[in-house]
C-alpha positions in Angstrom: 0.0 0.0 0.0 1.1 3.5 -0.7 2.8 5.0 2.4 1.3 8.4 1.6 -2.2 6.9 1.6 -1.5 5.2 4.9 -0.3 8.5 6.4 -3.4 10.3 5.1 -5.6 7.6 6.6 -3.9 8.0 10.0 -4.4 11.8 9.9 -8.1 11.3 9.0 -8.7 8.9 11.9 -6.9 11.3 14.3 -9.1 14.1 13.1 -12.2 12.0 13.6 -11.1 11.1 17.1 -10.6 14.7 17.9 -14.0 15.7 16.4 -15.8 13.0 18.4 -14.0 14.0 21.6 -15.3 17.5 21.1 -18.8 16.2 20.3 -19.0 14.0 23.4 -17.8 17.0 25.5 -20.5 19.2 24.0 -23.2 16.6 24.1 -22.2 14.0 26.7 -25.6 12.2 26.5 -25.4 11.5 22.7 -24.8 7.8 22.6 -24.0 7.8 18.9 -21.1 10.1 19.5 -19.7 7.8 22.2 -20.1 4.8 20.0 -18.5 6.4 17.0 -15.6 7.7 19.1 -15.2 4.2 20.5 -15.1 2.7 17.0 -12.3 5.1 16.0 -10.4 4.4 19.2 -10.8 0.6 18.7 -9.4 1.0 15.2 -6.3 2.5 16.6 -5.8 -0.2 19.2 -6.9 2.0 22.2 -9.1 -0.8 23.5 -9.6 0.3 27.1 -10.5 3.8 26.1 -12.8 2.5 23.4 -14.5 0.2 25.9 -15.2 3.1 28.2 -17.1 4.9 25.4 -18.9 1.8 24.3 -20.1 1.3 27.8 -21.1 4.9 28.1 -23.1 4.7 24.9 -24.9 1.6 26.2 -25.6 3.2 29.5 -27.3 6.0 27.7 -29.1 3.8 25.2 -29.1 0.1 26.1 -30.8 -0.9 22.9 -28.2 0.7 20.6 -26.8 -2.5 19.1 -23.8 -1.0 17.2 -22.2 -0.3 20.6 -22.3 -4.0 21.4 -20.2 -4.8 18.4 -17.0 -3.1 19.7 -16.7 -4.9 23.1 -17.8 -8.2 21.4 -15.0 -7.9 18.9 -12.5 -7.2 21.6 -13.5 -10.1 23.7 -13.5 -12.5 20.8 -10.0 -11.4 19.8 -8.8 -11.8 23.4 -10.3 -15.4 23.3 -8.5 -16.1 20.1 -11.7 -16.2 18.0 -11.4 -12.9 16.2 
């Protein structure tokens, strides 16, 4: 893969993380912001921080199924099934 493209992707993820951090600060009860931030953190191997935001999203909205996806992936990987 093109190193320039990889670098651009990392910058885009970092910008997304920063934007979602600001969004969760401004609207701390928005479960989608927490879940989306968690997805980006998970993608950058920040699993513990991601888990915190997945849990926050589920505390706000327990029926928001996309937030279950993240912790499930992490636990499956830890068990050697992912």
